Each structure stands twice: as C-alpha cells, then as structure tokens.
N, C-alpha and C positions, 0 to 999 in steps of 0.2 A: 548427265544430270542425276543427282542423288536425292533420296528422300530421307528425312531424319525422324527417328522414333525416340521419344523419351519414354523409357520403361522404368517405372518407379515401384520398387518392391518395399516390403515392410522393414528391410534391413539395409538395402542399398538401391542405388539408382544408376542408370546408364543412359548415355546418348549414343545411339547406334545409327550408322549410315548404311543404307541399302542401295544396291545398284542392280538393275535387271540387265542380263546379257543373254540374248537369244532365249533359250528355254530354261535358264537357271538364274538364280539370284546370288549376289555376293553381299555378305554382311560384314561390316567392320565396326568394332567398338571404338568410338571416338573419345569418350570420357566416362569414367566410372567414379562413383562417389558414395560415401556412406550415408545412411539415413538413420541417424541416431535420435531416438526420442529423448526428451528433456524433462526431468523431474523438477517441478517447481512446487515446493512445499508438499502437499498431499496430492497434487495433480500431475498427470503425465500428459505431455503435449507433443505434437509434431513440430519440428523446427521448419516451418513452411517457408520462411524467407531464406533460410539457408538452401532449401531445395531450389528456389527461384534463382539464387546466386549460382548454384552449380549448373542449372540449365543454361544460364548466360555463358558460363565457361565452355559448355559444349558448343554453343554458337561461335564463340571466339576461336576455339580450336578448329572448327570447320573453316572459318575465315582465314586463319593463319596457314592452313594446309591447302588453301585455294580450292575448297570444295564448294561447288555451286549447288545450293539446296533448292530443289523444286517445290518442296512442301515439308511441313512438319506436323506431328500429332503426338498426343500424350496418352499413356495408359497408366493406371495405378491400382492400388488396393481399393476396396469398396468401403461403404458405410460412413466413413468420416467426412467432415464438412467444415466449412468456414461460413461466417455470416458477414454480409456486406451492409454497412450502414449509410447514413447520410454522407454525401460527398464521394460515394463509391469506394470507401476505405474499409479494409478488413477490421472487424471488431474482435480483438483477442486472438490468441493462438489456438488453432484447432486442437481438440482433445484427441488423444490416442484411444483406439478402441479397447485397449487393455486397462484403461483407467478405471478406478473403482467407483466412480460417481454413478454408474448404472447398476450397482449391486442392488438386487431386490426390486428394481423398477419394472422389469418385464412382468413379474408376478402381480404387481399392483395394477398394471395396465390390463392384464388378462382377467383380473377380478372384476373389472368394469365392462370390458368388451370381450366376449367369448373368443377363444382361439379359433374356433371354427369360422366365425364371422371374419376375423382378420385374414385367415388363410384363404377363405373364399373370395375375398376382395383383392388380395395381393398375390397369392400363390407362393409366398416367401416363407422360408423356414424360420423357426423361432430361435434366435440367438440373442443373448442378453445385451450385446453391444450393437444391435441393429440401430440404424439412424433414428427410427421412431422412438426407441427407448432412451437414446442419448438426448433427444429433444425433450422427452418427458422428464428426464432427470434435471435438465437445465430449468425447465418450467417449474418443477417442484421446488428447486432451490431459489426461485425468484431471480434467476440470472439476468444481469443487465445486458448480456449478449442477445438474449431474445427480446428484451424490451426495446433495444435500439436497432435490432436487425431488420433490414428491408428485404434482403435476398439471400437465400440459402444456396450455396454452391458446393457440390461435392469436390473432393480434392483435385481431380483433373480439370473439372469445370473452373475451379478457383485459379489454378496455375495457368490455364488457357486464358482466363480473364486478365491475369497479370500481363500476359504476352500481347494480347490484341485488344483488350478493353470491351469485349463483347460477353454478355452474360446469357448463356443458354445451357440447358441440361442435356447430357448425352444419354440415350435410351438405356444401354446395358447397365450403366451405373445407377441411373435413376431407379430402376426396378429393385435394386438392393436395399433401398430405404425402408421397404415394407410399407410404403405409402402410395405406390403406383398401382393402378388397376390394369392388369394386362388384357382383360377381356374388353374393357371400355377403351383401352389405348390412351389413357390420360391419368393425371393425378387423381386419387380417390378423394373427391371433395367431401363425401359423407364421413369417411374415416378421419380426415383432417379436422373437420368441424367437431366431431365427437371428442377428439383429443384436445380441443382448445387451441390448436395451432392456427396460424394465419395462412389463408390460401394464397396471399400475395407473396409469401416466401418462395413459392414454387412456380417457376416460369416455364417458358417454352421448352419442349423436349424434342430433340432432333435425333436422327438415326446415325449410325456409324457411316463415315464417308461423306459427311456434310462439310462444305466449305463455309466456315463460320467467321472468317475475317483474315486479317494479315498482321504481321508484326507491326506493332504500333510505331508511329513516327518518333515517339520519345525513345523507344528501344533502338530503332534504326540509328538515331543520332548518338545514343550512348555507346553502341557497339560498333558504329561505323559500318553498318551493313545495309544492303538493299532490302526492299520489301520481300517478305516470304509468305505465301499463302498458308493458312493454318486450317487443318481439317480435324474433324472428330475421328478418332479411331473407334474400335470397340473398346471404350475407355476403361471398363473394368478389366484388369489384367487377365483374369480368367477367360473372359469373352475373347480377348485377343489371342490367348493361347489356344482356344478351341478353333479359331480360324486357322491356326497353324498346324492342326492335327493332320498328318499326311495320309488321310484315309482314302481308300479307293472305293469303298462301299458306302452307300447312303445310310446304312444302319451300322453304327459303330459306337463303341464305348471308349471313353477317355479317362485318364487319370492325370490331372495337372499336379505335379509333385514338387513340393518345395517346403517352405515353412509351414504352409497349409497343404493338405491334400484335398483335391476336389475331384470327385468321381461322378460321372454321369453320361448322358447322351443328348443329342440334339432331337428336339421334337418340334412339330409345327404349331401345336397349340398347348397351352399350359395344362398340366395334369393336376386337377383340383379335387381329387377323390379323397375319401376318408382315409384310405390306406396311405396316400401321400402325406396327409396331415399327421397320422399316427406315427409314421416313420421319420417325420420331420425332414422331408425332402423340400427342395426349393425349385422354383420356376423362374430363374433369372433371365432377363432379356439377352438374346443372342444377336449375332449379325445376320442380316439378310433374311428377315422374316422368321427367325427361329427363336426357340426358347431353350435354355439349358436346364434340363431336368437333372438335378445333381444333389449331392449331399456333401457338406463340409466334413472333413476328417482332420483331426488335430495335426497330423503330419509330422515333419521333421523338427518342428518347434520343440518337442520333448527332448530330442537328442541335442539340439542346439543349446537348450537351457542346461542340460546335464554337463555339457562340455564347458559352458561358462562357469558353472559351480566348481568343476574340477580344476579349472584354471585359477580360480580364486584361492583354491587350496594348494596351488603350486604344481599340480599335475597337468602338464601341458602336452596335449596330443593333437596331431592333425587328424582330419576325418579319415584318411586312409589307414592311419595307425589304429584308430578306434575300430575300423572294420576288421583289421587283422586280429585285434584282441577278441572281437565278437566271434570270429570263426573258431577260436580256440576254446570258447566257453561251451558248456553242455547245452544241448538243444532242448527247447520247450520246458525249461526249468521253472520259469515264472512267466505269467501272462498278465497283461493289463488291457483294459478298454481304453484306447487312446482318447476317446471322446468323453471320458469321465470329467466332470467339472473340476475335479481336483487338479487336473493338468493344464487348465486354461491360464491362470495368472503366472507371471514370472516369479522366480524364487528358487528355493532349494529343491530342484526336481528329483535328484536321486533319493532324497528323503521321502518325497511324495510317492515315488514308486514303491519304496519300502512300506509305507503306510498302506497303500492299496493292496499290496501282497498280504499283509497281516489281516486286513479287513476281509479279504476274500479267502482266508484259510490256506494261503500258500506260504512257502518259504521265500523270504526276500532274496533277490539275487545278490551274490557275494562277489565283489570285485567289479572293476570298470567294464571288462569284457562281457561279463554276465548281464550287466545293466543294458549295454548297447544291444546285445543279442535279444534281450527281453523286448526292447522297444521295436526293433526291426521285425522280429517274428510276429509281434502283436499287430503291427501295422499291416503286414502282408495278409494276416488272417482277417483283419477287419476289412481290408479291401475285398476279400471274397464275400463277406457278408453284404457289403454295400453293392457289389456287382450283381449278386443274386436279387437283391431288392430292386435294383434298376431294371433288370430284365422283367420282373413281375409288373412293375408300374408302367413300363413302356410297351409291354407286350412283344418284346423282341428277344431273340436269342443271339448273343454275340459270339463270334468265332474266336475272339481274342481281345486284348486290351492294348490300346495305344497309351504309352506313357510319354509325357512331354514335360519339360521344365528341368530346373537345375538338379532335382532329385535323381535324375537318371545317371548322374555321375556315380551314384552309389550302386555299383553293379550288384552287390550282394542283395540289396533290397529288390532290384529288378528281378533277379533270379528267384528269390524267395516268393515274390509276388506271382510269378509264373507257376511255381510249385503249389502255392496256396490255391490259386484259382483253377489249376489243372488245364490251363489254356496258354497259348503263346502270348508273350508280351513283346510288343514292337516299341522300342525305346528310341525317341528322338523326334524333333530336335530339342536341344537343351534350352535355347533362348526362345522358347515358344511365344511368349508375350510380345517381345520386340519384333519377331518375324511376322506375327499376325498383325501387329500395328502397321508395319511396312506394307503388307499385302493389302490392307484396307485402303491405304492411300493410293496404291497403284490401281486398284479396281475403280476407285472414285475418279481417277484421271484417265481411265480408259486404256491403261497399259496392260492390264489383265482383264479378261472378259467377265469373270465371276469367281466365286470362292472355290469352285471345283478346279478351274484352271490354276488358281493360286496354289491349291493343295498339290496338284501335279508338279508344279514348279518346285515347291518345297521338297517334295519327295525326291525329285531329281537333283536337288542341291545339297542335301545334308545326309550324313550317315544315319541309317536306321539299323539298330542292333536288335537281333531277334533272340529272345530267350525262350527256349522250349522247357516245358514242365519236367521235373525230375522227382524221384522219391515219392511217388504218388501215394503209396500205402501209409507211409510215415506222416505225410502232411494231412491226409484224410483223418487219421486218428487224432492228430493235433487240432484239427478243425473242430472235432466234436468236443475235445477238452476245452478249447477256447470258448465255444458257445456256452458251455456250462459255467465257466468262470465269470463271464460277462453277463450272465443272467438271461440268455436267449433260449435256454431249455430248462 
C-alpha cells in the first residue's frame, strides 16, 4: 500500500508516492508539472484549475501503474486563498502573492492597528503579501469576490475541497494568514472585526493528520477509481519540510532552502517578545503541538530571476554552469541584503543588484559569475545573521544547521553557509516537503508512532551530506563587512 503526497511549490508541483519498508521509506515521483502564474491585465493569478487538472493526472498515473493508494494529502505555499460563494463554487482566480494589489496596504492597516497589537494577537511576521493584507486590498477595491464570498479557503484547503467536497482549514497554513490567535487556539475574532472582515469566512481549523473525507463520488466516476481517504498534511510546505528534518536532537535549527529560504527552530509556545517583533520573526503553526519560530529570507528567488533575465537576453546557462562561473569570480566584491524590498517583485534582477550596490557605496558586480557569487555569498552571510537571532530568541545554542529542500543541490551554497556560520551543515533530504507530507499520513494511520520515529526513518532512508566550515578568518572578516553594508552596524 502506498500513500500519495501532492507537494505544490511556487514554480512546480509533484505527485509523490511513498512506501514504508521495514525501517526505511521509498519515495517515487509519479508526476511533475509546472505551476506558472498567469498575468491577466494588471493582475497576477494562480492557474488553480490547471493545478487541479494536474493532480487528476497524478491519480490517473497511479491507476495506470496499478498503484493502490492508501491515502493522499496536499501541501503548498502559504498566504494565498480562494473564496467560495453560493452553490459552493469558486469566485474568481486566486491572486498570486507577488501581485501588486497589496502595495502600500500593510502600511495602511498598521496606521489603524498598531503592529505590536497584531503581533501580540497572531505572532506572525509582517510581510506585505500576508493574507490579511490581501483581504484588506480587496476590501479597499470594493472587490465583488469579497461581496459574494461565503468561505475563505487557503490554497491546499481549496484543492482538498475540490477533491472531497469538505471545507476545513488546516492549522499550519491557517496561522500564516496573520488572523489566527495561537494563544487562544482559534481565529482572532477581535482582529477580524476591527478589519471589517466577516467572521463567517473562517471555519473549523483541524490539525495535521486529520482524516477530512474521501475522494468524491464525482471524481471516482470521472477517473474510474475507488474511494481514497484524504488527510490533512502539515499543509504549509515549510511545516511539512520541518517534519522531514532528520534531527537527532530535540534542539535543532533548520534552513528550508528553495525559492524562499526559511530559517528557524521548533518551539513549544509562540515567542511574542518585543525582540521577536523588532526582528520580524514569525511563529507559524507546526505539526504535533509545536510552533515554527522562523524568519523568511528571500532565498534563491533572486538567482532564479537573474537567470530568467539572462535567458531573455540570449545567455542560457544551467544552474551548474552558473555555479562554475561564480567560483571563478572574485570573492566578497559586492554584497546585498537579500531581504531588501528591492528584490521582492519579479523583473530585471541584475539591474536591481547593480542599483543596490550603487546605493550602498559599492562597485556593482561585473559579469554573470560575479552576480551569482554576490547572491550566494550574501545569502550565506544573511543565514548567519538569522541563525544568531534565532539562538537569541529561542534561548538555544545550535551545534550546526540542517538544510532541507531543493536548494541543497547547490553544493557551493551549502559549503559557503557552513563557512559563514562557522558550524557544520547537514544537507538533506532534498524533497523535504513531500517526505514530511508522507510522514504525517503514516503517523495518522499508525504506521509510524510519532514524528521522532519518522525523523529516524528519514535519516536512515536518504543521503545526508555534511559540510564542515572552512576559511574561518576570511569569512569572519566578510561577515563584519556584510553587517556594515546591510546596516546592522
């Protein structure tokens, strides 16, 4: 018997089959597909029905390969949502979190409700595309989506609803809305009322590993398949990836590395201190009674956007070729703060790096290799900043850093991260979110006893590469330079 994980990222999705064999797991990618946003006029949307179509193709491939599916679950990115109206139908296409309709909205909300109050009620970091600001933007625009909407469903909630017809919110993703109160363990009715939203939009919240229904009879008929139980995973893909961190110690730090980088640790209670607010950390819901004290870092998005710009100009390079060019460029020539708002929207990223360099009194990087080196060195140095902040906020001292996610294929970034933090980096597994999704399903069905047994099985099943720190003096000097450039000293 196999379990099926749909793991949906911001650029691609996959249907992954998992099988438990003794003390190890086997993972097989059944179906992979692109997840391309669609520009319609001035608006950027997710192609949500295309995602549903591709999920059906995953089920059909399982059927054709005679795979018996014991259960399925979905994980995806956070903050974005769809609205369900009368008759249970989706109203409009969900907006993409990089759409410009939220520009300036967060500042307007904070002028009416102090940041300290919002953080104290939700524990969530302030990002301009959080669900709360998307809703405020639609409200300000008088959007018919809100006027006709009856139920708000986050992306995995929405796709799960399409599969089984049941509307519930999953805890880890619900917390990312910045409308959920982790202390009270429910939607924050006071905040929702102050913002003029409808409390009826927000329904029941369930924990990861909840059986919420089964494949609908309509889909069973359409696909020629039997009924399949549907569970909630830790549906924010970062929460699933944290489940898959192969830690042996209860106190550990992780870096989920991909388009976004997310660094943090597991805590039992949200950290709502003034320091956490000042450093813009977040307390997103985790699996099994935990919270993810973490900070978003812009991640490999900057490199991905540079590569797209170079391709448009006719300079086509694979990522390994870009890494090779970076190794040939001079070290620590230009540094950027990856989290500067300049780097958030899509567009001409090499030109933005040049602009940042000039604004901070540096020479812009010359040539593709120099730009790539600037990005990767800056990311590694920013990881050290955030790791030190995480230790201060959590009161822990970490012996090293677990890196999980597709970014670990970038071995140069892994090594430079070890160099920057002066501690070992344990890299693996790459498909962390999908593996964590599978693990939650197995725990829910009693095939694994708890998350720590799951982590042991993951550790025994996948290669973990160890990167030891090198060139300590050079990287320590670079760290001081980086802190001055980004305004930390």
